[in-house]
Each structure stands twice: as C-alpha cells, then as structure tokens.
All heavy atoms as TSV, in Angstrom:
chain	resi	resn	atom	element	x	y	z
A	1	MET	N	N	0.840	-1.228	-0.034
A	1	MET	CA	C	-0.022	0.001	0.008
A	1	MET	C	C	0.890	1.262	-0.054
A	1	MET	O	O	0.558	2.271	-0.624
A	1	MET	CB	C	-0.962	-0.023	1.202
A	1	MET	CG	C	-1.960	1.057	1.179
A	1	MET	SD	S	-3.056	0.936	-0.191
A	1	MET	CE	C	-4.562	0.336	0.577
A	2	ARG	N	N	1.956	1.236	0.733
A	2	ARG	CA	C	2.873	2.381	0.756
A	2	ARG	C	C	3.443	2.666	-0.552
A	2	ARG	O	O	3.680	3.860	-0.967
A	2	ARG	CB	C	3.962	2.202	1.772
A	2	ARG	CG	C	3.516	2.253	3.208
A	2	ARG	CD	C	4.628	2.052	4.187
A	2	ARG	NE	N	4.106	1.859	5.510
A	2	ARG	CZ	C	4.339	2.786	6.540
A	2	ARG	NH1	N	5.094	3.800	6.287
A	2	ARG	NH2	N	3.828	2.577	7.660
A	3	GLU	N	N	3.787	1.581	-1.313
A	3	GLU	CA	C	4.333	1.766	-2.663
A	3	GLU	C	C	3.373	2.457	-3.569
A	3	GLU	O	O	3.788	3.227	-4.446
A	3	GLU	CB	C	4.764	0.423	-3.287
A	3	GLU	CG	C	5.860	-0.329	-2.537
A	3	GLU	CD	C	5.290	-1.131	-1.353
A	3	GLU	OE1	O	4.140	-1.419	-1.347
A	3	GLU	OE2	O	6.110	-1.438	-0.482
A	4	ILE	N	N	2.105	2.161	-3.461
A	4	ILE	CA	C	1.110	2.822	-4.295
A	4	ILE	C	C	1.071	4.337	-4.066
A	4	ILE	O	O	1.004	5.089	-4.980
A	4	ILE	CB	C	-0.303	2.183	-4.058
A	4	ILE	CG1	C	-0.278	0.694	-4.485
A	4	ILE	CG2	C	-1.394	2.947	-4.830
A	4	ILE	CD1	C	-1.567	-0.112	-4.099
A	5	PHE	N	N	0.992	4.746	-2.744
A	5	PHE	CA	C	0.937	6.110	-2.409
A	5	PHE	C	C	2.204	6.842	-2.520
A	5	PHE	O	O	2.281	8.080	-2.403
A	5	PHE	CB	C	0.300	6.345	-1.020
A	5	PHE	CG	C	-1.198	5.951	-0.947
A	5	PHE	CD1	C	-1.631	5.005	-0.185
A	5	PHE	CD2	C	-2.007	6.741	-1.735
A	5	PHE	CE1	C	-2.953	4.713	-0.138
A	5	PHE	CE2	C	-3.345	6.489	-1.643
A	5	PHE	CZ	C	-3.862	5.439	-0.842
A	6	ALA	N	N	3.358	6.184	-2.652
A	6	ALA	CA	C	4.680	6.838	-2.647
A	6	ALA	C	C	4.826	7.838	-3.777
A	6	ALA	O	O	5.347	8.928	-3.586
A	6	ALA	CB	C	5.791	5.722	-2.685
A	7	GLY	N	N	4.332	7.496	-4.976
A	7	GLY	CA	C	4.514	8.442	-6.115
A	7	GLY	C	C	3.390	9.367	-6.255
A	7	GLY	O	O	3.394	10.238	-7.167
A	8	MET	N	N	2.402	9.420	-5.378
A	8	MET	CA	C	1.245	10.275	-5.559
A	8	MET	C	C	1.567	11.628	-4.856
A	8	MET	O	O	2.351	11.779	-3.900
A	8	MET	CB	C	0.052	9.722	-4.840
A	8	MET	CG	C	-0.466	8.422	-5.414
A	8	MET	SD	S	-1.217	8.682	-6.928
A	8	MET	CE	C	-1.499	7.057	-7.517
A	9	PRO	N	N	0.973	12.676	-5.397
A	9	PRO	CA	C	1.095	14.024	-4.741
A	9	PRO	C	C	0.395	14.001	-3.273
A	9	PRO	O	O	-0.401	13.182	-3.048
A	9	PRO	CB	C	0.350	15.016	-5.609
A	9	PRO	CG	C	0.058	14.250	-6.898
A	9	PRO	CD	C	0.130	12.824	-6.625
A	10	TRP	N	N	0.814	14.995	-2.516
A	10	TRP	CA	C	0.279	15.013	-1.136
A	10	TRP	C	C	-1.270	15.165	-1.060
A	10	TRP	O	O	-1.862	14.571	-0.163
A	10	TRP	CB	C	0.912	16.203	-0.318
A	10	TRP	CG	C	0.499	17.532	-0.831
A	10	TRP	CD1	C	1.115	18.266	-1.799
A	10	TRP	CD2	C	-0.676	18.288	-0.419
A	10	TRP	NE1	N	0.470	19.441	-2.006
A	10	TRP	CE2	C	-0.648	19.442	-1.160
A	10	TRP	CE3	C	-1.601	18.096	0.558
A	10	TRP	CZ2	C	-1.636	20.417	-1.063
A	10	TRP	CZ3	C	-2.610	19.015	0.654
A	10	TRP	CH2	C	-2.598	20.224	-0.135
A	11	TRP	N	N	-1.850	15.930	-2.069
A	11	TRP	CA	C	-3.284	16.146	-1.905
A	11	TRP	C	C	-4.084	14.899	-2.250
A	11	TRP	O	O	-5.231	14.850	-1.864
A	11	TRP	CB	C	-3.680	17.290	-2.842
A	11	TRP	CG	C	-3.318	17.088	-4.315
A	11	TRP	CD1	C	-2.149	17.415	-4.941
A	11	TRP	CD2	C	-4.188	16.424	-5.302
A	11	TRP	NE1	N	-2.294	17.049	-6.299
A	11	TRP	CE2	C	-3.497	16.385	-6.461
A	11	TRP	CE3	C	-5.430	15.867	-5.230
A	11	TRP	CZ2	C	-3.989	15.819	-7.642
A	11	TRP	CZ3	C	-5.976	15.302	-6.364
A	11	TRP	CH2	C	-5.220	15.283	-7.531
A	12	VAL	N	N	-3.528	13.940	-2.961
A	12	VAL	CA	C	-4.191	12.689	-3.169
A	12	VAL	C	C	-4.318	11.938	-1.874
A	12	VAL	O	O	-5.381	11.406	-1.527
A	12	VAL	CB	C	-3.459	11.829	-4.267
A	12	VAL	CG1	C	-4.094	10.400	-4.428
A	12	VAL	CG2	C	-3.484	12.561	-5.589
A	13	LYS	N	N	-3.252	11.839	-1.104
A	13	LYS	CA	C	-3.206	11.130	0.152
A	13	LYS	C	C	-4.077	11.750	1.247
A	13	LYS	O	O	-4.832	11.114	1.912
A	13	LYS	CB	C	-1.815	10.965	0.693
A	13	LYS	CG	C	-0.974	10.109	-0.116
A	13	LYS	CD	C	0.397	9.867	0.513
A	13	LYS	CE	C	1.405	10.817	-0.090
A	13	LYS	NZ	N	2.808	10.574	0.281
A	14	TRP	N	N	-4.033	13.102	1.317
A	14	TRP	CA	C	-4.690	13.827	2.483
A	14	TRP	C	C	-5.993	14.456	2.084
A	14	TRP	O	O	-6.706	14.870	2.954
A	14	TRP	CB	C	-3.663	14.831	2.973
A	14	TRP	CG	C	-2.445	14.236	3.498
A	14	TRP	CD1	C	-1.188	14.277	2.863
A	14	TRP	CD2	C	-2.263	13.346	4.615
A	14	TRP	NE1	N	-0.327	13.571	3.531
A	14	TRP	CE2	C	-0.938	12.987	4.633
A	14	TRP	CE3	C	-3.147	12.946	5.615
A	14	TRP	CZ2	C	-0.431	12.202	5.709
A	14	TRP	CZ3	C	-2.645	12.099	6.590
A	14	TRP	CH2	C	-1.263	11.740	6.650
A	15	VAL	N	N	-6.375	14.524	0.794
A	15	VAL	CA	C	-7.660	15.184	0.434
A	15	VAL	C	C	-8.531	14.179	-0.352
A	15	VAL	O	O	-9.637	13.955	0.071
A	15	VAL	CB	C	-7.406	16.493	-0.349
A	15	VAL	CG1	C	-8.718	17.064	-0.808
A	15	VAL	CG2	C	-6.592	17.453	0.411
A	16	ALA	N	N	-8.049	13.726	-1.431
A	16	ALA	CA	C	-8.873	12.852	-2.322
A	16	ALA	C	C	-9.309	11.558	-1.690
A	16	ALA	O	O	-10.451	11.203	-1.738
A	16	ALA	CB	C	-8.096	12.619	-3.590
A	17	VAL	N	N	-8.358	10.836	-0.994
A	17	VAL	CA	C	-8.725	9.541	-0.430
A	17	VAL	C	C	-9.663	9.655	0.746
A	17	VAL	O	O	-10.681	8.968	0.735
A	17	VAL	CB	C	-7.398	8.762	0.063
A	17	VAL	CG1	C	-7.758	7.532	0.804
A	17	VAL	CG2	C	-6.579	8.414	-1.225
A	18	PRO	N	N	-9.495	10.609	1.663
A	18	PRO	CA	C	-10.464	10.796	2.682
A	18	PRO	C	C	-11.880	11.245	2.076
A	18	PRO	O	O	-12.917	10.787	2.653
A	18	PRO	CB	C	-9.973	11.915	3.615
A	18	PRO	CG	C	-8.522	11.820	3.436
A	18	PRO	CD	C	-8.336	11.440	1.992
A	19	VAL	N	N	-11.879	12.047	1.106
A	19	VAL	CA	C	-13.129	12.455	0.536
A	19	VAL	C	C	-13.874	11.314	-0.128
A	19	VAL	O	O	-15.073	11.059	0.003
A	19	VAL	CB	C	-12.979	13.609	-0.491
A	19	VAL	CG1	C	-14.137	13.820	-1.378
A	19	VAL	CG2	C	-12.544	14.857	0.247
A	20	ILE	N	N	-13.116	10.503	-0.813
A	20	ILE	CA	C	-13.696	9.279	-1.465
A	20	ILE	C	C	-14.233	8.315	-0.310
A	20	ILE	O	O	-15.283	7.732	-0.436
A	20	ILE	CB	C	-12.662	8.520	-2.339
A	20	ILE	CG1	C	-12.362	9.385	-3.539
A	20	ILE	CG2	C	-13.134	7.126	-2.792
A	20	ILE	CD1	C	-11.191	8.915	-4.437
A	21	ALA	N	N	-13.439	8.109	0.714
A	21	ALA	CA	C	-13.921	7.294	1.885
A	21	ALA	C	C	-15.193	7.820	2.449
A	21	ALA	O	O	-16.124	7.084	2.842
A	21	ALA	CB	C	-12.779	7.227	2.859
A	22	LEU	N	N	-15.322	9.172	2.571
A	22	LEU	CA	C	-16.545	9.751	3.147
A	22	LEU	C	C	-17.777	9.559	2.245
A	22	LEU	O	O	-18.862	9.294	2.647
A	22	LEU	CB	C	-16.357	11.215	3.444
A	22	LEU	CG	C	-15.599	11.591	4.723
A	22	LEU	CD1	C	-15.382	13.074	4.824
A	22	LEU	CD2	C	-16.380	11.057	5.938
A	23	VAL	N	N	-17.467	9.653	0.928
A	23	VAL	CA	C	-18.562	9.460	-0.051
A	23	VAL	C	C	-19.075	7.967	0.003
A	23	VAL	O	O	-20.229	7.705	0.001
A	23	VAL	CB	C	-18.125	9.788	-1.454
A	23	VAL	CG1	C	-19.113	9.361	-2.521
A	23	VAL	CG2	C	-17.908	11.371	-1.571
A	24	VAL	N	N	-18.087	7.053	0.033
A	24	VAL	CA	C	-18.445	5.663	-0.004
A	24	VAL	C	C	-19.087	5.192	1.356
A	24	VAL	O	O	-20.062	4.497	1.345
A	24	VAL	CB	C	-17.192	4.774	-0.367
A	24	VAL	CG1	C	-17.475	3.275	-0.210
A	24	VAL	CG2	C	-16.762	5.077	-1.816
A	25	PHE	N	N	-18.442	5.541	2.399
A	25	PHE	CA	C	-18.847	5.090	3.707
A	25	PHE	C	C	-19.671	6.157	4.518
A	25	PHE	O	O	-19.939	5.895	5.660
A	25	PHE	CB	C	-17.676	4.654	4.556
A	25	PHE	CG	C	-16.896	3.457	3.990
A	25	PHE	CD1	C	-15.635	3.736	3.423
A	25	PHE	CD2	C	-17.425	2.270	3.950
A	25	PHE	CE1	C	-14.939	2.662	2.879
A	25	PHE	CE2	C	-16.804	1.157	3.392
A	25	PHE	CZ	C	-15.478	1.431	2.845
A	26	GLY	N	N	-20.047	7.243	3.898
A	26	GLY	CA	C	-20.739	8.270	4.572
A	26	GLY	C	C	-22.054	7.858	5.185
A	26	GLY	O	O	-22.363	8.259	6.292
A	27	GLY	N	N	-22.855	7.096	4.445
A	27	GLY	CA	C	-24.113	6.614	4.956
A	27	GLY	C	C	-23.937	5.698	6.179
A	27	GLY	O	O	-24.644	5.827	7.152
A	28	LEU	N	N	-22.983	4.768	6.106
A	28	LEU	CA	C	-22.634	3.911	7.206
A	28	LEU	C	C	-22.224	4.752	8.443
A	28	LEU	O	O	-22.639	4.473	9.590
A	28	LEU	CB	C	-21.600	2.904	6.829
A	28	LEU	CG	C	-21.131	1.997	7.916
A	28	LEU	CD1	C	-22.262	1.072	8.305
A	28	LEU	CD2	C	-19.936	1.213	7.411
A	29	ILE	N	N	-21.328	5.676	8.211
A	29	ILE	CA	C	-20.797	6.492	9.339
A	29	ILE	C	C	-21.939	7.305	9.975
A	29	ILE	O	O	-22.088	7.369	11.232
A	29	ILE	CB	C	-19.662	7.429	8.886
A	29	ILE	CG1	C	-18.469	6.640	8.468
A	29	ILE	CG2	C	-19.293	8.462	9.913
A	29	ILE	CD1	C	-17.414	7.404	7.695
A	30	ALA	N	N	-22.786	7.863	9.097
A	30	ALA	CA	C	-23.991	8.660	9.651
A	30	ALA	C	C	-24.893	7.822	10.464
A	30	ALA	O	O	-25.412	8.190	11.498
A	30	ALA	CB	C	-24.689	9.398	8.491
A	31	SER	N	N	-25.167	6.553	9.983
A	31	SER	CA	C	-26.099	5.768	10.747
A	31	SER	C	C	-25.510	5.308	12.037
A	31	SER	O	O	-26.253	5.181	13.082
A	31	SER	CB	C	-26.481	4.540	9.831
A	31	SER	OG	O	-25.379	3.712	9.555
A	32	VAL	N	N	-24.215	4.959	12.062
A	32	VAL	CA	C	-23.596	4.590	13.313
A	32	VAL	C	C	-23.576	5.728	14.300
A	32	VAL	O	O	-23.943	5.583	15.523
A	32	VAL	CB	C	-22.139	4.101	13.066
A	32	VAL	CG1	C	-21.376	3.959	14.381
A	32	VAL	CG2	C	-22.182	2.766	12.333
A	33	VAL	N	N	-23.243	6.900	13.864
A	33	VAL	CA	C	-23.262	8.134	14.715
A	33	VAL	C	C	-24.687	8.362	15.227
A	33	VAL	O	O	-24.911	8.703	16.375
A	33	VAL	CB	C	-22.622	9.341	13.997
A	33	VAL	CG1	C	-22.861	10.591	14.778
A	33	VAL	CG2	C	-21.131	9.161	13.772
A	34	GLY	N	N	-25.640	8.303	14.341
A	34	GLY	CA	C	-27.052	8.529	14.692
A	34	GLY	C	C	-27.493	7.454	15.702
A	34	GLY	O	O	-28.220	7.830	16.697
A	35	PHE	N	N	-27.105	6.248	15.553
A	35	PHE	CA	C	-27.484	5.251	16.502
A	35	PHE	C	C	-26.840	5.446	17.838
A	35	PHE	O	O	-27.544	5.358	18.927
A	35	PHE	CB	C	-26.986	3.773	16.003
A	35	PHE	CG	C	-27.166	2.691	16.995
A	35	PHE	CD1	C	-28.440	2.222	17.180
A	35	PHE	CD2	C	-26.118	2.257	17.689
A	35	PHE	CE1	C	-28.679	1.140	18.118
A	35	PHE	CE2	C	-26.350	1.197	18.621
A	35	PHE	CZ	C	-27.576	0.645	18.781
A	36	VAL	N	N	-25.587	5.833	17.862
A	36	VAL	CA	C	-24.952	6.105	19.214
A	36	VAL	C	C	-25.523	7.285	19.897
A	36	VAL	O	O	-25.816	7.282	21.081
A	36	VAL	CB	C	-23.444	6.345	18.933
A	36	VAL	CG1	C	-22.710	6.862	20.243
A	36	VAL	CG2	C	-22.746	5.079	18.521
A	37	ILE	N	N	-25.892	8.415	19.148
A	37	ILE	CA	C	-26.447	9.591	19.743
A	37	ILE	C	C	-27.853	9.230	20.209
A	37	ILE	O	O	-28.291	9.567	21.335
A	37	ILE	CB	C	-26.562	10.732	18.768
A	37	ILE	CG1	C	-25.058	11.218	18.533
A	37	ILE	CG2	C	-27.398	11.855	19.202
A	37	ILE	CD1	C	-24.892	12.246	17.428
A	38	GLY	N	N	-28.615	8.461	19.504
A	38	GLY	CA	C	-29.927	8.012	19.865
A	38	GLY	C	C	-29.901	7.134	21.124
A	38	GLY	O	O	-30.725	7.263	22.080
A	39	LEU	N	N	-28.884	6.239	21.235
A	39	LEU	CA	C	-28.792	5.410	22.376
A	39	LEU	C	C	-28.366	6.190	23.641
A	39	LEU	O	O	-28.922	6.011	24.688
A	39	LEU	CB	C	-27.686	4.380	22.115
A	39	LEU	CG	C	-27.506	3.267	23.155
A	39	LEU	CD1	C	-28.817	2.430	23.320
A	39	LEU	CD2	C	-26.282	2.356	22.788
A	40	LEU	N	N	-27.431	7.202	23.469
A	40	LEU	CA	C	-27.134	8.015	24.635
A	40	LEU	C	C	-28.282	8.878	25.062
A	40	LEU	O	O	-28.526	9.041	26.271
A	40	LEU	CB	C	-25.940	8.952	24.169
A	40	LEU	CG	C	-24.595	8.334	24.118
A	40	LEU	CD1	C	-23.589	9.320	23.547
A	40	LEU	CD2	C	-24.150	7.745	25.433
A	41	PHE	N	N	-29.168	9.319	24.138
A	41	PHE	CA	C	-30.313	10.086	24.550
A	41	PHE	C	C	-31.335	9.236	25.325
A	41	PHE	O	O	-31.802	9.671	26.300
A	41	PHE	CB	C	-31.033	10.655	23.223
A	41	PHE	CG	C	-32.283	11.442	23.502
A	41	PHE	CD1	C	-32.185	12.712	24.126
A	41	PHE	CD2	C	-33.471	10.879	23.246
A	41	PHE	CE1	C	-33.378	13.409	24.402
A	41	PHE	CE2	C	-34.691	11.592	23.479
A	41	PHE	CZ	C	-34.545	12.819	24.118
A	42	LYS	N	N	-31.488	7.967	24.859
A	42	LYS	CA	C	-32.390	7.053	25.542
A	42	LYS	C	C	-31.874	6.739	26.926
A	42	LYS	O	O	-32.636	6.690	27.909
A	42	LYS	CB	C	-32.555	5.784	24.740
A	42	LYS	CG	C	-33.493	6.014	23.513
A	42	LYS	CD	C	-33.630	4.796	22.720
A	42	LYS	CE	C	-34.362	5.081	21.404
A	42	LYS	NZ	N	-34.536	3.953	20.562
A	43	VAL	N	N	-30.601	6.605	27.119
A	43	VAL	CA	C	-29.929	6.314	28.397
A	43	VAL	C	C	-30.147	7.515	29.267
A	43	VAL	O	O	-30.580	7.333	30.501
A	43	VAL	CB	C	-28.455	5.919	28.233
A	43	VAL	CG1	C	-27.779	5.974	29.545
A	43	VAL	CG2	C	-28.269	4.606	27.576
A	44	LEU	N	N	-29.933	8.720	28.784
A	44	LEU	CA	C	-30.180	9.884	29.586
A	44	LEU	C	C	-31.662	10.057	30.050
A	44	LEU	O	O	-31.926	10.348	31.180
A	44	LEU	CB	C	-29.731	11.167	28.846
A	44	LEU	CG	C	-28.190	11.329	28.758
A	44	LEU	CD1	C	-27.875	12.531	27.858
A	44	LEU	CD2	C	-27.604	11.474	30.093
A	45	VAL	N	N	-32.556	9.814	29.131
A	45	VAL	CA	C	-34.029	9.852	29.475
A	45	VAL	C	C	-34.337	8.771	30.513
A	45	VAL	O	O	-35.075	9.088	31.499
A	45	VAL	CB	C	-34.841	9.730	28.217
A	45	VAL	CG1	C	-36.334	9.475	28.528
A	45	VAL	CG2	C	-34.767	10.898	27.295
A	46	PHE	N	N	-33.779	7.591	30.350
A	46	PHE	CA	C	-34.059	6.543	31.369
A	46	PHE	C	C	-33.515	6.922	32.676
A	46	PHE	O	O	-34.211	6.778	33.728
A	46	PHE	CB	C	-33.365	5.232	30.853
A	46	PHE	CG	C	-33.455	4.072	31.805
A	46	PHE	CD1	C	-34.628	3.441	31.989
A	46	PHE	CD2	C	-32.344	3.742	32.616
A	46	PHE	CE1	C	-34.712	2.358	32.897
A	46	PHE	CE2	C	-32.393	2.671	33.537
A	46	PHE	CZ	C	-33.606	1.988	33.628
A	47	ALA	N	N	-32.278	7.503	32.767
A	47	ALA	CA	C	-31.772	7.875	34.044
A	47	ALA	C	C	-32.520	9.026	34.650
A	47	ALA	O	O	-32.794	9.005	35.926
A	47	ALA	CB	C	-30.281	8.332	33.867
A	48	ALA	N	N	-33.053	9.884	33.873
A	48	ALA	CA	C	-33.823	10.995	34.403
A	48	ALA	C	C	-35.204	10.464	34.951
A	48	ALA	O	O	-35.631	10.920	36.012
A	48	ALA	CB	C	-34.112	12.089	33.284
A	49	LEU	N	N	-35.782	9.577	34.229
A	49	LEU	CA	C	-37.100	9.011	34.696
A	49	LEU	C	C	-36.849	8.175	35.972
A	49	LEU	O	O	-37.654	8.338	36.889
A	49	LEU	CB	C	-37.687	8.144	33.575
A	49	LEU	CG	C	-38.275	8.937	32.361
A	49	LEU	CD1	C	-38.752	7.991	31.352
A	49	LEU	CD2	C	-39.375	9.873	32.817
A	50	VAL	N	N	-35.841	7.400	36.076
A	50	VAL	CA	C	-35.554	6.602	37.248
A	50	VAL	C	C	-35.267	7.554	38.387
A	50	VAL	O	O	-35.762	7.343	39.537
A	50	VAL	CB	C	-34.402	5.592	37.017
A	50	VAL	CG1	C	-34.014	4.964	38.310
A	50	VAL	CG2	C	-34.933	4.477	36.039
A	51	GLY	N	N	-34.444	8.574	38.166
A	51	GLY	CA	C	-34.180	9.558	39.279
A	51	GLY	C	C	-35.455	10.230	39.675
A	51	GLY	O	O	-35.646	10.479	40.916
A	52	GLY	N	N	-36.328	10.615	38.754
A	52	GLY	CA	C	-37.566	11.245	39.154
A	52	GLY	C	C	-38.476	10.344	40.015
A	52	GLY	O	O	-39.104	10.724	40.977
A	53	VAL	N	N	-38.599	9.047	39.632
A	53	VAL	CA	C	-39.359	8.130	40.359
A	53	VAL	C	C	-38.767	7.935	41.776
A	53	VAL	O	O	-39.500	7.899	42.779
A	53	VAL	CB	C	-39.479	6.790	39.588
A	53	VAL	CG1	C	-40.029	5.656	40.494
A	53	VAL	CG2	C	-40.336	6.920	38.328
A	54	VAL	N	N	-37.459	7.773	41.848
A	54	VAL	CA	C	-36.804	7.590	43.172
A	54	VAL	C	C	-37.081	8.824	44.028
A	54	VAL	O	O	-37.423	8.746	45.192
A	54	VAL	CB	C	-35.303	7.364	43.009
A	54	VAL	CG1	C	-34.601	7.496	44.331
A	54	VAL	CG2	C	-35.067	5.966	42.372
A	55	TYR	N	N	-36.957	10.022	43.404
A	55	TYR	CA	C	-37.245	11.281	44.185
A	55	TYR	C	C	-38.639	11.277	44.708
A	55	TYR	O	O	-38.919	11.649	45.818
A	55	TYR	CB	C	-36.955	12.483	43.318
A	55	TYR	CG	C	-37.370	13.745	43.879
A	55	TYR	CD1	C	-36.611	14.403	44.849
A	55	TYR	CD2	C	-38.476	14.431	43.451
A	55	TYR	CE1	C	-36.983	15.574	45.480
A	55	TYR	CE2	C	-38.898	15.664	44.025
A	55	TYR	CZ	C	-38.123	16.195	45.012
A	55	TYR	OH	O	-38.547	17.425	45.549
A	56	LEU	N	N	-39.608	11.015	43.786
A	56	LEU	CA	C	-41.045	10.999	44.190
A	56	LEU	C	C	-41.337	9.990	45.253
A	56	LEU	O	O	-42.053	10.291	46.220
A	56	LEU	CB	C	-41.906	10.790	42.966
A	56	LEU	CG	C	-41.968	11.961	41.955
A	56	LEU	CD1	C	-42.848	11.583	40.782
A	56	LEU	CD2	C	-42.566	13.204	42.661
A	57	VAL	N	N	-40.760	8.804	45.192
A	57	VAL	CA	C	-41.037	7.756	46.199
A	57	VAL	C	C	-40.441	8.177	47.500
A	57	VAL	O	O	-41.063	7.956	48.546
A	57	VAL	CB	C	-40.470	6.388	45.692
A	57	VAL	CG1	C	-40.427	5.405	46.804
A	57	VAL	CG2	C	-41.275	5.906	44.495
A	58	ARG	N	N	-39.258	8.686	47.509
A	58	ARG	CA	C	-38.611	9.137	48.725
A	58	ARG	C	C	-39.426	10.320	49.404
A	58	ARG	O	O	-39.585	10.387	50.607
A	58	ARG	CB	C	-37.190	9.589	48.553
A	58	ARG	CG	C	-36.280	8.406	48.360
A	58	ARG	CD	C	-34.799	8.929	48.320
A	58	ARG	NE	N	-33.885	7.729	48.157
A	58	ARG	CZ	C	-32.651	7.853	48.128
A	58	ARG	NH1	N	-32.036	9.068	48.111
A	58	ARG	NH2	N	-31.863	6.719	48.003
A	59	ARG	N	N	-39.879	11.174	48.522
A	59	ARG	CA	C	-40.626	12.333	49.060
A	59	ARG	C	C	-41.947	11.790	49.605
A	59	ARG	O	O	-42.399	12.282	50.659
A	59	ARG	CB	C	-40.878	13.312	47.896
A	59	ARG	CG	C	-41.559	14.603	48.424
A	59	ARG	CD	C	-41.614	15.569	47.191
A	59	ARG	NE	N	-42.405	16.747	47.636
A	59	ARG	CZ	C	-42.897	17.651	46.837
A	59	ARG	NH1	N	-42.589	17.564	45.537
A	59	ARG	NH2	N	-43.578	18.682	47.283
A	60	PHE	N	N	-42.622	10.883	48.974
A	60	PHE	CA	C	-43.868	10.369	49.379
A	60	PHE	C	C	-43.700	9.600	50.684
A	60	PHE	O	O	-44.491	9.713	51.601
A	60	PHE	CB	C	-44.527	9.520	48.307
A	60	PHE	CG	C	-45.764	8.863	48.720
A	60	PHE	CD1	C	-46.976	9.598	48.842
A	60	PHE	CD2	C	-45.821	7.523	49.050
A	60	PHE	CE1	C	-48.108	8.975	49.250
A	60	PHE	CE2	C	-46.993	6.876	49.471
A	60	PHE	CZ	C	-48.142	7.603	49.526
A	61	MET	N	N	-42.674	8.771	50.721
A	61	MET	CA	C	-42.352	7.999	51.953
A	61	MET	C	C	-42.066	8.876	53.093
A	61	MET	O	O	-42.509	8.573	54.219
A	61	MET	CB	C	-41.255	6.943	51.719
A	61	MET	CG	C	-41.598	5.929	50.652
A	61	MET	SD	S	-42.994	4.897	51.049
A	61	MET	CE	C	-42.189	3.774	52.215
A	62	ALA	N	N	-41.260	9.937	52.917
A	62	ALA	CA	C	-40.904	10.874	54.017
A	62	ALA	C	C	-42.182	11.541	54.430
A	62	ALA	O	O	-42.407	11.752	55.649
A	62	ALA	CB	C	-39.879	11.864	53.595
A	63	GLY	N	N	-43.086	11.981	53.494
A	63	GLY	CA	C	-44.254	12.647	53.941
A	63	GLY	C	C	-45.270	11.722	54.664
A	63	GLY	O	O	-45.897	12.089	55.631
A	64	SER	N	N	-45.329	10.451	54.257
A	64	SER	CA	C	-46.294	9.474	54.914
A	64	SER	C	C	-45.751	9.101	56.225
A	64	SER	O	O	-46.543	8.901	57.180
A	64	SER	CB	C	-46.504	8.307	53.993
A	64	SER	OG	O	-45.333	7.541	53.871
A	65	SER	N	N	-44.467	8.994	56.441
A	65	SER	CA	C	-43.895	8.574	57.725
A	65	SER	C	C	-44.065	9.648	58.769
A	65	SER	O	O	-44.298	9.450	59.878
A	65	SER	CB	C	-42.440	8.160	57.651
A	65	SER	OG	O	-41.655	9.227	57.259
A	66	SER	N	N	-43.946	10.955	58.295
A	66	SER	CA	C	-44.173	12.075	59.259
A	66	SER	C	C	-45.617	12.224	59.660
A	66	SER	O	O	-45.980	12.569	60.804
A	66	SER	CB	C	-43.625	13.377	58.654
A	66	SER	OG	O	-44.428	13.697	57.498
A	67	ARG	N	N	-46.550	11.818	58.827
A	67	ARG	CA	C	-47.954	11.860	59.164
A	67	ARG	C	C	-48.320	10.649	60.096
A	67	ARG	O	O	-49.175	10.831	60.939
A	67	ARG	CB	C	-48.834	11.675	57.916
A	67	ARG	CG	C	-48.865	13.015	57.073
A	67	ARG	CD	C	-49.914	12.916	55.957
A	67	ARG	NE	N	-49.324	13.590	54.798
A	67	ARG	CZ	C	-49.362	13.118	53.595
A	67	ARG	NH1	N	-49.835	11.967	53.327
A	67	ARG	NH2	N	-48.804	13.865	52.584
A	68	SER	N	N	-47.664	9.592	59.933
A	68	SER	CA	C	-47.971	8.389	60.816
A	68	SER	C	C	-47.453	8.610	62.196
A	68	SER	O	O	-47.828	7.960	63.181
A	68	SER	CB	C	-47.482	7.140	60.267
A	68	SER	OG	O	-46.018	7.190	60.198
A	69	ASP	N	N	-46.389	9.507	62.418
A	69	ASP	CA	C	-45.937	9.802	63.778
A	69	ASP	C	C	-46.989	10.529	64.566
A	69	ASP	O	O	-46.909	10.533	65.830
A	69	ASP	CB	C	-44.606	10.666	63.670
A	69	ASP	CG	C	-43.438	9.890	63.126
A	69	ASP	OD1	O	-43.583	8.666	63.011
A	69	ASP	OD2	O	-42.496	10.502	62.584
A	70	TRP	N	N	-47.882	11.184	63.941
A	70	TRP	CA	C	-48.940	11.893	64.724
A	70	TRP	C	C	-49.802	10.896	65.352
A	70	TRP	O	O	-50.551	10.910	66.169
A	70	TRP	CB	C	-49.763	12.849	63.795
A	70	TRP	CG	C	-48.956	14.068	63.425
A	70	TRP	CD1	C	-48.126	14.211	62.421
A	70	TRP	CD2	C	-48.912	15.273	64.218
A	70	TRP	NE1	N	-47.545	15.426	62.397
A	70	TRP	CE2	C	-48.050	16.128	63.486
A	70	TRP	CE3	C	-49.521	15.746	65.331
A	70	TRP	CZ2	C	-47.768	17.388	63.926
A	70	TRP	CZ3	C	-49.255	17.030	65.768
A	70	TRP	CH2	C	-48.309	17.828	65.021
C-alpha cells in the first residue's frame, strides 16, 4: 500500500482519499453516529425518569412517615 501512495502528490493522500472514503462510507458513518447519539439520549431519558421516580417515592415515603408519627 505504501508503494502505491509513494509516487502520488500530497493532496491525493490527504484530500482525495478521505473524501472518497466519506462518499463511499458516509451513509454507514452517519447511521452509526445517529445510533450512538440516539442510544445516549435514551440512556439519559431513562436515568432522568428513574431519578424522578426515586425522588417522588422518597418524598412520598418521607411525607407519609411524618404523618404516621402523629
């Protein structure tokens, strides 16, 4: 592979080849990035919902225990 690129100008190695790779694999890269971002968003929503439920249960339990002390 090095022999192939040895005689090429710099712009072929550093501009043309990456552009061709982006054109060929661009859809795959975009779908992987979209999947990862969607997964992270779902994890954040899950963590927020679980945290909200835990907060509400603790608040409800603290409120009900203080009423039962009366």
